[in-house]
C-alpha positions as MATLAB code, in Angstrom:
seq = 'MEPYRTHPPRRTPPDHSHRRRPLRPSPARDRARWVLPQLVGEVRYTSRTHAGRLRHPSWHRLRPDLAPDDVT';
ca = [
     130.885   22.215   92.489;
     127.628   22.752   90.681;
     127.828   22.840   86.861;
     127.155   26.095   85.094;
     123.449   26.449   84.368;
     122.210   28.356   81.395;
     118.841   29.990   81.023;
     116.604   28.901   78.215;
     116.864   31.153   75.178;
     114.667   34.264   75.401;
     112.019   34.822   72.875;
     112.833   37.712   70.593;
     110.279   40.482   71.221;
     108.221   41.505   68.283;
     109.595   44.446   66.313;
     107.167   47.315   66.789;
     109.445   49.891   65.256;
     108.925   51.852   62.080;
     110.771   54.477   60.109;
     107.912   57.033   59.886;
     108.725   60.109   61.981;
     105.759   60.979   64.188;
     107.088   64.331   65.424;
     106.886   67.631   63.560;
     109.413   69.115   63.147;
     111.405   65.880   63.078;
     114.508   65.625   65.258;
     117.784   65.417   63.303;
     118.205   61.647   63.652;
     118.727   59.806   60.431;
     119.010   56.310   61.907;
     116.270   56.696   64.551;
     113.839   53.811   65.152;
     110.390   54.951   66.232;
     108.226   52.674   68.320;
     104.590   52.607   69.323;
     103.970   53.002   73.070;
     102.869   49.808   74.824;
     103.770   50.496   78.455;
     103.371   53.564   80.680;
     106.118   54.623   83.066;
     106.280   57.369   85.611;
     109.197   59.754   85.531;
     109.839   62.374   88.163;
     111.721   65.584   87.547;
     112.513   68.803   89.375;
     111.434   71.275   86.650;
     111.546   72.015   82.928;
     114.114   74.110   81.136;
     113.192   77.071   78.923;
     113.627   74.730   75.945;
     111.055   72.325   77.393;
     113.465   69.571   78.449;
     113.154   67.814   81.815;
     115.604   68.855   84.485;
     117.021   66.003   86.639;
     114.640   63.250   85.308;
     114.576   59.914   87.103;
     112.631   56.726   86.599;
     110.038   56.181   89.300;
     107.888   53.171   88.374;
     105.982   51.251   85.748;
     102.232   52.068   85.655;
     100.346   48.867   84.681;
      97.083   50.590   85.681;
      97.340   53.024   82.722;
      97.216   52.452   78.975;
      99.286   54.572   76.583;
      96.094   56.006   75.097;
      95.123   57.340   78.592;
      98.183   59.590   78.833;
      99.104   60.623   75.275;
];
């Protein structure tokens, strides 16, 4: 029987969060952690509700060909 192998410890990712609320009006979240975008992902959805929320959202893929500044 092969002994149990452990993976080397993962590096802790840098903390890119901050407490400043970038949205106006701010959502009612006292303990929210806001982060700066570093990756772009593609999400597909069927439609939007009257309130502007996505209906049936699902993750599609990561988009390494786009930078956050290209889409925001």
